[in-house]
C-alpha positions in Angstrom: 20.9 -21.9 21.6 18.6 -19.1 21.2 19.1 -15.9 19.2 18.6 -12.5 20.6 16.1 -10.2 18.9 18.4 -8.2 16.1 20.9 -10.5 16.3 22.3 -12.1 13.1 21.6 -15.9 13.8 21.9 -17.0 9.9 21.5 -15.7 6.2 17.9 -15.7 5.9 17.2 -13.4 8.9 18.0 -10.0 8.4 19.1 -7.8 10.9 16.6 -5.3 12.8 13.8 -4.1 10.0 12.6 -1.4 11.8 12.9 2.6 10.6 13.0 4.4 13.8 13.5 8.6 13.9 17.3 8.1 13.8 17.3 6.2 10.7 15.7 8.9 8.8 16.7 12.3 7.4 14.7 15.2 9.4 16.5 18.4 9.1 15.8 20.4 5.8 19.8 21.4 5.9 20.8 17.5 5.1 18.2 17.3 2.3 19.6 20.5 0.7 22.9 19.8 1.5 21.9 16.3 -0.5 20.4 18.0 -3.9 23.5 20.4 -3.8 26.3 17.7 -4.3 24.4 16.6 -7.5 24.8 12.8 -7.2 21.4 11.4 -8.6 20.2 8.3 -10.0 17.1 8.6 -11.8 14.7 5.4 -12.5 11.0 5.5 -14.0 9.6 5.5 -10.7 12.0 7.2 -8.6 15.2 9.5 -8.5 17.9 8.4 -5.5 20.1 10.9 -4.2 23.2 10.2 -2.6 24.6 12.6 0.4 28.5 11.7 1.5 29.3 13.3 4.8 30.8 12.7 8.0 27.6 12.3 10.1 25.8 10.0 7.4 24.5 6.6 8.9 22.7 5.3 5.3 19.5 7.1 6.9 16.4 8.0 4.8 14.4 11.0 3.4 11.9 11.2 1.4 10.4 13.8 -1.0 6.8 13.5 -2.8 6.1 16.8 -4.6 2.4 17.6 -5.7 3.5 16.3 -9.5 2.9 13.0 -8.0 -0.7 13.8 -7.2 -3.2 14.7 -4.0 -2.1 14.3 -0.7 -3.3 10.4 -1.1 -1.3 10.2 -3.9 1.8 11.1 -2.2 1.6 9.4 0.9 1.0 6.5 -0.7 4.0 7.2 -2.9 6.1 7.8 0.3 4.4 4.5 1.9 5.5 2.3 -0.8 8.9 3.5 -0.9 9.7 3.3 2.9 8.4 0.4 3.2 10.7 -1.0 0.0 13.6 0.7 1.8 12.9 -0.7 5.0 12.9 -4.2 3.6 16.2 -4.3 1.8 18.1 -1.4 4.1 20.1 -4.6 5.8 21.4 -5.3 1.9 23.3 -1.9 2.0 26.7 -0.7 3.1 27.6 2.8 3.1 28.2 5.7 4.9 25.9 8.0 3.0 22.7 9.1 3.6 20.1 8.6 0.8 16.9 11.1 -0.4 14.4 9.4 -2.8 12.3 11.6 -4.7 9.0 10.0 -6.0 8.3 10.3 -9.6 4.7 10.4 -11.1 5.0 6.7 -12.5 5.1 5.3 -8.9 1.5 5.9 -8.8 0.9 2.9 -11.6 3.7 0.8 -10.5 3.6 -2.4 -8.2 5.1 -2.8 -5.2 7.5 -5.3 -6.2 8.5 -2.7 -9.5 8.8 -0.5 -7.0 11.6 -2.5 -4.8 13.5 -3.8 -7.7 14.0 -0.5 -8.8 15.3 0.9 -5.9 17.9 -2.0 -5.7 18.7 -1.4 -9.2 19.3 2.3 -8.2 21.5 1.4 -5.3 23.1 -0.9 -7.3 24.0 1.9 -9.7 24.9 4.3 -6.7 27.7 1.4 -5.1 25.6 0.8 -2.3 24.7 -2.8 -2.4 27.1 -5.0 -0.1 29.3 -7.2 -1.6 28.5 -11.4 -1.6 32.0 -11.9 0.1 31.0 -9.3 3.4 
């Protein structure tokens, strides 16, 4: 039987790996609420902020300040963070929204290091799915 697009047909075939507009934080109020809640996890290349709310749906918000570098460096940092999130989002399970703030050190880190640090911060935040699920 042929699997439908986006359906789970095995452990090695994760669900949709896209990052549509509905999977991103777009409102300034949501960013401000996330920072106001004060739940953050600091790493070498990023800071992960968690927002708990009734309307939370594991959406992603990205921030890269001018401390990261010029516009090219900031865009590159956001692309790397977005890709690491997109590839691992299916491993996360929670009714929260996440804001990731890029730090200056992200410029010298490899993609693998960024992805590993993101998953370590998500584990510290309790966002990883249990293996029994």
